[in-house]
C-alpha positions as a Markdown table, in Angstrom:
| # | Residue | x | y | z |
|---|---|---|---|---|
| 1 | Met | 7.8 | 6.6 | -14.6 |
| 2 | Asp | 11.4 | 6.0 | -13.6 |
| 3 | Leu | 11.8 | 4.5 | -10.1 |
| 4 | Asn | 15.5 | 4.2 | -10.3 |
| 5 | Arg | 17.0 | 7.7 | -10.5 |
| 6 | Leu | 19.3 | 6.9 | -7.6 |
| 7 | Glu | 21.7 | 9.8 | -8.3 |
| 8 | Trp | 18.8 | 12.2 | -8.4 |
| 9 | Leu | 17.4 | 10.8 | -5.1 |
| 10 | Ala | 20.8 | 11.2 | -3.5 |
| 11 | Arg | 20.7 | 15.0 | -4.0 |
| 12 | Arg | 18.3 | 15.1 | -1.0 |
| 13 | Gln | 19.9 | 13.9 | 2.2 |
| 14 | Glu | 18.1 | 14.0 | 5.5 |
| 15 | Ala | 18.7 | 12.5 | 9.0 |
| 16 | Ala | 15.7 | 11.0 | 10.8 |
| 17 | Val | 13.5 | 13.5 | 12.6 |
| 18 | Asp | 12.7 | 10.9 | 15.2 |
| 19 | Pro | 15.3 | 8.1 | 14.9 |
| 20 | Asp | 14.0 | 6.2 | 17.9 |
| 21 | Arg | 10.3 | 5.9 | 16.9 |
| 22 | Met | 9.6 | 2.2 | 16.2 |
| 23 | Ile | 8.2 | 1.8 | 12.7 |
| 24 | Val | 6.4 | -1.1 | 11.0 |
| 25 | Asp | 6.4 | -0.4 | 7.2 |
| 26 | Pro | 3.2 | -2.2 | 6.1 |
| 27 | His | 3.5 | -1.7 | 2.4 |
| 28 | His | 6.5 | -2.3 | 0.1 |
| 29 | His | 7.3 | -4.3 | -3.0 |
| 30 | Leu | 10.1 | -6.5 | -4.3 |
| 31 | Trp | 11.1 | -7.3 | -7.9 |
| 32 | Asp | 14.0 | -8.3 | -10.0 |
| 33 | Gly | 14.3 | -6.7 | -13.5 |
| 34 | His | 10.6 | -5.9 | -13.1 |
| 35 | Gln | 9.0 | -3.6 | -15.7 |
| 36 | Trp | 6.3 | -1.4 | -14.2 |
| 37 | Arg | 4.9 | 1.2 | -16.4 |
| 38 | Gly | 8.2 | 1.4 | -18.3 |
| 39 | Ala | 10.5 | 1.4 | -15.2 |
| 40 | Leu | 13.1 | -1.3 | -15.2 |
| 41 | Gly | 15.1 | -2.1 | -12.1 |
| 42 | Thr | 15.9 | -4.4 | -9.2 |
| 43 | Tyr | 14.5 | -4.0 | -5.6 |
| 44 | Leu | 15.2 | -7.1 | -3.6 |
| 45 | Ala | 16.1 | -7.9 | 0.0 |
| 46 | Pro | 19.5 | -6.2 | -0.2 |
| 47 | Glu | 18.1 | -3.0 | -1.6 |
| 48 | Leu | 15.2 | -3.1 | 0.9 |
| 49 | Leu | 17.6 | -3.7 | 3.8 |
| 50 | Glu | 19.6 | -0.6 | 2.8 |
| 51 | Asp | 16.5 | 1.5 | 3.0 |
| 52 | Leu | 15.2 | 0.0 | 6.2 |
| 53 | Thr | 18.5 | 0.5 | 8.1 |
| 54 | Gly | 19.6 | 3.8 | 6.6 |
| 55 | Ser | 17.9 | 6.3 | 8.8 |
| 56 | His | 14.8 | 5.3 | 10.8 |
| 57 | Asn | 14.0 | 2.6 | 13.3 |
| 58 | Val | 12.1 | 0.2 | 11.0 |
| 59 | Val | 11.7 | -3.2 | 12.8 |
| 60 | Lys | 9.2 | -5.1 | 10.6 |
| 61 | Thr | 7.6 | -4.9 | 7.1 |
| 62 | Val | 4.8 | -6.2 | 5.1 |
| 63 | Phe | 5.2 | -7.1 | 1.4 |
| 64 | Val | 2.3 | -6.3 | -0.9 |
| 65 | Asp | 1.6 | -7.8 | -4.4 |
| 66 | Cys | 3.2 | -6.5 | -7.5 |
| 67 | Met | 3.1 | -9.5 | -9.9 |
| 68 | Ser | 6.7 | -10.6 | -9.0 |
| 69 | Asn | 7.9 | -14.1 | -9.9 |
| 70 | Tyr | 4.6 | -15.5 | -10.8 |
| 71 | Asp | 4.6 | -19.3 | -11.4 |
| 72 | Thr | 4.3 | -19.7 | -15.2 |
| 73 | Gly | 4.1 | -23.5 | -15.1 |
| 74 | Cys | 0.7 | -23.9 | -13.6 |
| 75 | Ala | -3.0 | -22.9 | -14.1 |
| 76 | Glu | -3.7 | -19.2 | -14.6 |
| 77 | His | -5.5 | -18.8 | -11.2 |
| 78 | Met | -2.6 | -20.4 | -9.3 |
| 79 | Lys | 0.2 | -18.3 | -10.8 |
| 80 | Pro | 0.3 | -15.7 | -8.1 |
| 81 | Val | 1.3 | -18.3 | -5.5 |
| 82 | Gly | 4.8 | -18.1 | -7.1 |
| 83 | Glu | 5.1 | -14.5 | -5.7 |
| 84 | Thr | 4.4 | -15.7 | -2.1 |
| 85 | Arg | 7.1 | -18.4 | -2.5 |
| 86 | Phe | 9.5 | -15.8 | -3.9 |
| 87 | Val | 8.9 | -13.3 | -1.1 |
| 88 | Ala | 9.2 | -16.0 | 1.6 |
| 89 | Gly | 12.7 | -16.7 | 0.3 |
| 90 | Gln | 13.6 | -13.0 | 0.4 |
| 91 | Ala | 12.3 | -12.8 | 3.9 |
| 92 | Asp | 14.5 | -15.7 | 4.9 |
| 93 | Trp | 17.5 | -13.9 | 3.4 |
| 94 | Leu | 16.8 | -10.8 | 5.5 |
| 95 | Asp | 16.5 | -12.9 | 8.6 |
| 96 | Val | 19.9 | -14.5 | 8.0 |
| 97 | Ala | 21.3 | -11.0 | 7.3 |
| 98 | Gly | 20.0 | -9.8 | 10.7 |
| 99 | Gly | 17.9 | -7.1 | 9.3 |
| 100 | Pro | 14.3 | -6.1 | 9.9 |
| 101 | Thr | 12.0 | -9.0 | 9.1 |
| 102 | Ile | 9.4 | -9.2 | 6.4 |
| 103 | Ala | 6.8 | -10.3 | 8.9 |
| 104 | Gly | 3.8 | -10.4 | 6.6 |
| 105 | Ile | 3.0 | -11.2 | 2.9 |
| 106 | Val | 0.0 | -9.8 | 1.0 |
| 107 | Ser | -0.2 | -11.5 | -2.4 |
| 108 | His | -2.9 | -11.7 | -5.1 |
| 109 | Ala | -5.8 | -13.9 | -5.7 |
| 110 | Asp | -8.7 | -13.4 | -8.1 |
| 111 | Leu | -11.8 | -12.9 | -5.9 |
| 112 | Met | -13.9 | -13.3 | -9.1 |
| 113 | Leu | -13.2 | -17.0 | -8.6 |
| 114 | Ser | -15.9 | -16.9 | -5.9 |
| 115 | Asp | -15.7 | -19.8 | -3.4 |
| 116 | Ala | -13.1 | -21.5 | -5.6 |
| 117 | Val | -10.6 | -18.9 | -4.5 |
| 118 | Glu | -10.1 | -21.1 | -1.4 |
| 119 | Glu | -7.6 | -23.3 | -3.4 |
| 120 | Val | -5.4 | -20.3 | -4.2 |
| 121 | Leu | -5.5 | -19.0 | -0.6 |
| 122 | Ala | -4.6 | -22.4 | 0.8 |
| 123 | Ala | -1.6 | -22.6 | -1.6 |
| 124 | His | -0.5 | -19.1 | -0.6 |
| 125 | Asp | -0.7 | -20.0 | 3.1 |
| 126 | Ala | 1.4 | -23.1 | 2.5 |
| 127 | Ala | 4.0 | -21.2 | 0.5 |
| 128 | Gly | 4.3 | -18.3 | 2.9 |
| 129 | Gly | 6.2 | -20.1 | 5.7 |
| 130 | Gly | 3.8 | -18.6 | 8.3 |
| 131 | Arg | 4.0 | -15.1 | 6.8 |
| 132 | Phe | 0.9 | -15.0 | 4.5 |
| 133 | Arg | -1.7 | -12.6 | 5.8 |
| 134 | Gly | -4.1 | -11.8 | 3.0 |
| 135 | Ile | -4.5 | -10.7 | -0.6 |
| 136 | Arg | -4.8 | -7.6 | -2.7 |
| 137 | His | -7.1 | -7.6 | -5.6 |
| 138 | Ala | -6.6 | -4.1 | -7.1 |
| 139 | Thr | -9.8 | -2.8 | -8.6 |
| 140 | Gly | -8.6 | 0.7 | -9.7 |
| 141 | Trp | -10.7 | 1.6 | -12.8 |
| 142 | Asp | -11.6 | 4.9 | -14.4 |
| 143 | Ala | -13.4 | 5.8 | -17.6 |
| 144 | Ser | -10.7 | 8.4 | -18.5 |
| 145 | Asp | -7.9 | 7.3 | -20.8 |
| 146 | Asp | -5.6 | 9.5 | -18.7 |
| 147 | Val | -5.9 | 7.2 | -15.7 |
| 148 | His | -4.0 | 3.9 | -15.8 |
| 149 | Asn | -6.2 | 1.0 | -14.6 |
| 150 | Ser | -4.9 | -1.5 | -12.1 |
| 151 | His | -2.5 | -4.3 | -13.0 |
| 152 | Ser | -5.2 | -7.0 | -12.3 |
| 153 | Asn | -7.3 | -5.8 | -15.2 |
| 154 | Pro | -10.4 | -4.7 | -13.3 |
| 155 | Phe | -13.7 | -3.7 | -14.8 |
| 156 | Glu | -16.3 | -1.1 | -13.7 |
| 157 | His | -18.2 | -2.1 | -10.6 |
| 158 | Met | -16.3 | -5.3 | -10.1 |
| 159 | Met | -16.6 | -5.1 | -6.3 |
| 160 | Gly | -20.3 | -5.1 | -6.6 |
| 161 | Thr | -20.6 | -8.4 | -8.4 |
| 162 | Glu | -21.8 | -11.5 | -6.5 |
| 163 | Glu | -18.7 | -13.4 | -7.6 |
| 164 | Phe | -16.3 | -10.9 | -6.1 |
| 165 | Arg | -18.3 | -10.7 | -2.8 |
| 166 | Ala | -18.5 | -14.5 | -2.6 |
| 167 | Gly | -14.7 | -14.5 | -2.9 |
| 168 | Ala | -14.4 | -11.9 | -0.2 |
| 169 | Arg | -16.6 | -13.9 | 2.1 |
| 170 | Arg | -14.4 | -17.0 | 1.5 |
| 171 | Leu | -11.3 | -14.8 | 2.2 |
| 172 | Ala | -12.8 | -13.6 | 5.5 |
| 173 | Ala | -13.9 | -17.2 | 6.5 |
| 174 | Met | -10.3 | -18.3 | 6.1 |
| 175 | Gly | -9.0 | -15.6 | 8.4 |
| 176 | Phe | -7.3 | -13.4 | 5.8 |
| 177 | Ser | -7.5 | -9.7 | 5.1 |
| 178 | Phe | -8.2 | -7.8 | 1.9 |
| 179 | Asp | -6.0 | -4.9 | 0.7 |
| 180 | Ala | -8.0 | -2.5 | -1.6 |
| 181 | Trp | -6.4 | -0.3 | -4.2 |
| 182 | Leu | -8.8 | 1.8 | -6.1 |
| 183 | Tyr | -9.5 | 5.4 | -7.1 |
| 184 | His | -11.5 | 7.8 | -5.1 |
| 185 | Pro | -14.6 | 7.8 | -7.3 |
| 186 | Gln | -14.9 | 4.1 | -6.4 |
| 187 | Leu | -14.9 | 4.6 | -2.6 |
| 188 | Pro | -18.7 | 4.3 | -2.3 |
| 189 | Glu | -18.4 | 0.9 | -4.0 |
| 190 | Leu | -15.8 | -0.1 | -1.4 |
| 191 | Ala | -18.1 | 1.0 | 1.4 |
| 192 | Ala | -20.9 | -1.1 | 0.0 |
| 193 | Leu | -18.5 | -4.1 | -0.1 |
| 194 | Ala | -17.6 | -3.5 | 3.5 |
| 195 | Glu | -21.2 | -3.4 | 4.5 |
| 196 | Ala | -22.0 | -6.5 | 2.5 |
| 197 | Val | -19.1 | -8.5 | 4.1 |
| 198 | Pro | -18.8 | -7.0 | 7.6 |
| 199 | Glu | -16.7 | -10.0 | 8.7 |
| 200 | Leu | -13.9 | -9.0 | 6.3 |
| 201 | Thr | -11.0 | -6.8 | 7.4 |
| 202 | Ile | -10.3 | -4.3 | 4.6 |
| 203 | Val | -7.1 | -2.3 | 4.4 |
| 204 | Leu | -7.6 | 0.7 | 2.1 |
| 205 | Asn | -4.4 | 1.6 | 0.3 |
| 206 | His | -2.8 | 4.9 | -0.4 |
| 207 | Leu | -5.2 | 7.4 | 1.1 |
| 208 | Gly | -8.1 | 6.0 | -0.9 |
| 209 | Gly | -6.6 | 7.0 | -4.3 |
| 210 | Pro | -7.4 | 10.8 | -4.4 |
| 211 | Leu | -6.6 | 11.3 | -8.1 |
| 212 | Arg | -5.2 | 14.6 | -9.3 |
| 213 | Ile | -4.6 | 13.7 | -13.0 |
| 214 | Gly | -6.7 | 13.8 | -16.2 |
| 215 | Pro | -10.2 | 15.1 | -15.5 |
| 216 | Tyr | -9.4 | 15.3 | -11.8 |
| 217 | Arg | -6.7 | 17.9 | -12.2 |
| 218 | Arg | -9.3 | 20.6 | -12.9 |
| 219 | Asp | -11.3 | 22.1 | -10.0 |
| 220 | Gly | -9.2 | 20.7 | -7.2 |
| 221 | Asp | -11.5 | 22.0 | -4.5 |
| 222 | Arg | -14.5 | 20.1 | -5.8 |
| 223 | Val | -12.5 | 16.9 | -6.3 |
| 224 | Arg | -11.1 | 17.1 | -2.7 |
| 225 | Ala | -14.6 | 17.7 | -1.3 |
| 226 | Gly | -15.9 | 14.7 | -3.1 |
| 227 | Trp | -13.0 | 12.5 | -1.9 |
| 228 | Arg | -13.4 | 13.7 | 1.6 |
| 229 | Ala | -17.2 | 12.9 | 1.6 |
| 230 | Ser | -16.5 | 9.4 | 0.3 |
| 231 | Met | -13.7 | 8.9 | 2.9 |
| 232 | Arg | -16.2 | 9.7 | 5.6 |
| 233 | Leu | -18.6 | 7.2 | 4.2 |
| 234 | Val | -15.9 | 4.5 | 4.2 |
| 235 | Ala | -14.8 | 5.4 | 7.7 |
| 236 | Gly | -18.3 | 4.7 | 8.8 |
| 237 | Cys | -17.6 | 1.0 | 8.1 |
| 238 | Gly | -15.8 | -0.3 | 11.2 |
| 239 | Asn | -14.1 | -3.1 | 9.3 |
| 240 | Val | -12.0 | -0.8 | 7.1 |
| 241 | Val | -8.6 | 0.6 | 8.1 |
| 242 | Leu | -6.5 | 3.0 | 6.1 |
| 243 | Lys | -2.9 | 3.0 | 4.8 |
| 244 | Val | -1.7 | 6.6 | 5.0 |
| 245 | Gly | 0.9 | 6.9 | 2.3 |
| 246 | Gly | 1.5 | 6.6 | -1.4 |
| 247 | Ile | 2.3 | 10.3 | -1.2 |
| 248 | Gly | 5.2 | 10.1 | -3.7 |
| 249 | Met | 3.1 | 8.7 | -6.6 |
| 250 | Asp | 3.3 | 11.7 | -8.9 |
| 251 | Met | 1.7 | 9.7 | -11.7 |
| 252 | Tyr | -1.6 | 9.6 | -9.8 |
| 253 | Tyr | -1.4 | 12.6 | -7.4 |
| 254 | Gly | 0.1 | 15.1 | -9.8 |
| 255 | Thr | 2.6 | 16.7 | -7.4 |
| 256 | Gly | 5.0 | 17.6 | -10.2 |
| 257 | Trp | 8.0 | 16.6 | -8.0 |
| 258 | Thr | 9.4 | 14.3 | -10.6 |
| 259 | Asn | 10.3 | 17.3 | -12.8 |
| 260 | Arg | 12.5 | 19.0 | -10.2 |
| 261 | Asp | 16.2 | 19.2 | -10.2 |
| 262 | Glu | 16.2 | 17.5 | -6.8 |
| 263 | Pro | 13.6 | 15.8 | -4.6 |
| 264 | Pro | 11.5 | 17.9 | -2.3 |
| 265 | Gly | 12.4 | 18.1 | 1.4 |
| 266 | Ser | 10.3 | 16.6 | 4.2 |
| 267 | Glu | 9.0 | 20.0 | 5.3 |
| 268 | Glu | 7.7 | 20.7 | 1.8 |
| 269 | Val | 6.1 | 17.3 | 1.5 |
| 270 | Ala | 4.5 | 17.7 | 4.9 |
| 271 | Ala | 3.1 | 21.1 | 4.0 |
| 272 | His | 1.7 | 19.7 | 0.7 |
| 273 | Trp | 0.0 | 16.7 | 2.3 |
| 274 | Gly | -0.5 | 17.7 | 5.9 |
| 275 | Asp | -4.1 | 18.8 | 5.8 |
| 276 | Asp | -5.3 | 15.8 | 3.8 |
| 277 | Val | -3.3 | 13.3 | 5.9 |
| 278 | Arg | -4.6 | 14.8 | 9.2 |
| 279 | Phe | -8.1 | 14.7 | 7.8 |
| 280 | Cys | -7.7 | 11.0 | 7.2 |
| 281 | Ile | -6.3 | 10.3 | 10.6 |
| 282 | Asp | -9.0 | 12.3 | 12.4 |
| 283 | Thr | -11.7 | 10.7 | 10.3 |
| 284 | Phe | -10.7 | 7.1 | 10.8 |
| 285 | Gly | -8.9 | 7.5 | 14.1 |
| 286 | Pro | -5.2 | 6.7 | 14.7 |
| 287 | Asp | -6.1 | 3.1 | 15.7 |
| 288 | Arg | -7.5 | 2.5 | 12.2 |
| 289 | Cys | -4.6 | 4.2 | 10.3 |
| 290 | Met | -1.1 | 3.0 | 9.5 |
| 291 | Phe | 1.7 | 4.9 | 7.8 |
| 292 | Glu | 3.3 | 3.2 | 4.8 |
| 293 | Ser | 6.3 | 3.7 | 2.5 |
| 294 | Asn | 5.0 | 2.1 | -0.7 |
| 295 | Phe | 8.6 | 1.7 | -1.8 |
| 296 | Pro | 10.1 | 1.5 | -4.3 |
| 297 | Val | 7.1 | 3.0 | -6.1 |
| 298 | Asp | 7.2 | 6.2 | -4.0 |
| 299 | Arg | 10.9 | 6.7 | -4.8 |
| 300 | Gln | 9.9 | 8.2 | -8.1 |
| 301 | Thr | 9.8 | 11.4 | -6.1 |
| 302 | Leu | 10.9 | 10.8 | -2.5 |
| 303 | Pro | 14.0 | 9.2 | -0.8 |
| 304 | Tyr | 13.1 | 6.8 | 2.0 |
| 305 | Pro | 14.3 | 9.1 | 4.9 |
| 306 | Val | 12.4 | 12.1 | 3.4 |
| 307 | Leu | 9.2 | 10.1 | 3.2 |
| 308 | Trp | 9.3 | 8.9 | 6.9 |
| 309 | Asn | 10.4 | 12.4 | 8.0 |
| 310 | Ala | 7.4 | 14.0 | 6.3 |
| 311 | Leu | 5.1 | 11.5 | 8.1 |
| 312 | Gln | 6.8 | 12.2 | 11.4 |
| 313 | Ile | 6.3 | 15.9 | 10.9 |
| 314 | Met | 2.7 | 15.4 | 10.0 |
| 315 | Ala | 2.1 | 13.2 | 13.1 |
| 316 | Ala | 3.8 | 15.6 | 15.5 |
| 317 | Gly | 0.5 | 17.0 | 16.9 |
| 318 | Tyr | -0.8 | 13.6 | 18.0 |
| 319 | Ser | -0.1 | 12.0 | 21.4 |
| 320 | Asp | 2.7 | 9.4 | 21.9 |
| 321 | Ala | 0.1 | 6.6 | 22.0 |
| 322 | Glu | -1.6 | 7.8 | 18.9 |
| 323 | Gln | 1.8 | 8.0 | 17.1 |
| 324 | Glu | 2.5 | 4.5 | 18.3 |
| 325 | Asp | -0.7 | 3.3 | 16.5 |
| 326 | Leu | 0.2 | 5.2 | 13.3 |
| 327 | Phe | 3.8 | 4.1 | 13.0 |
| 328 | Ser | 3.5 | 0.5 | 14.3 |
| 329 | Gly | 0.5 | -0.5 | 16.4 |
| 330 | Thr | -2.2 | -0.6 | 13.8 |
| 331 | Ala | -0.1 | -2.5 | 11.3 |
| 332 | Thr | 1.0 | -5.0 | 13.9 |
| 333 | Arg | -2.6 | -5.6 | 15.0 |
| 334 | Ile | -4.3 | -5.7 | 11.6 |
| 335 | Tyr | -1.6 | -7.9 | 10.0 |
| 336 | Arg | -1.1 | -10.1 | 13.1 |
| 337 | Leu | 2.6 | -9.4 | 13.2 |
| 338 | Ser | 3.3 | -9.8 | 16.9 |
């Protein structure tokens, strides 16, 4: 999937629907010459700054793990600490440039280390310059060969193992949060983890991964009904909050937008996703939802202004206070950014 079709993205130009609405973007990545599913490119602080200041009122961001600049000169379990050190440097560059700050860093640590994950978490915290907030251990796994399993090489039912749960307890005890990226058939497993470790704050990524590829492309109504039932189950766990985004990921959600002559406009994006996004907000509540960009991954289909415009359109029916939660308040509170 090509994330770098900049000329193609430029074919869709939009001004901000609400340029004054304060936004905290709680999910983006950074990489330099990074290869992700065949996509080569650079997305560092200067590229991020261009997106953050190009249309909407983005004031802070949170970086989320993507295997960038791992430390290759240390033990395997400690390699992800290099990513935190790298992002802290990028954050310092943005601060000097006077742009929106990377206020939080979510890196990776292997929760299968059980209690021994404490060493990795302490090293992340030391490397983060006060910005480290938690980890993501992606567990996306599916039996279908049409579904690409997560970059951290998960296995079936990983979240249900005692080792993983012990690591999660250690994470919570140290005051850090857990970002969860998985696919919708795994949502009941996440609910079980949330119930087993109620002291852990869990941030569920990308609408809970409602797949629309491979075997999930057929009988969309049944798949959506199953996803919604599982999302209600997860929402019943008060320690889980939801990232509402990832809506440009054609390789998982099968929108077909990557094959167009130009990107879709925000009205079309809002029409496509509106019912499901509002279902999520109404099920979890605005104070447990945060809008996200997932850039540059989502730019495989959407320019940055189009993405935020679509979210602003979808949120138009909520009160000003509820929109404040969705666009900045929930992310600020959960990631302790104030």
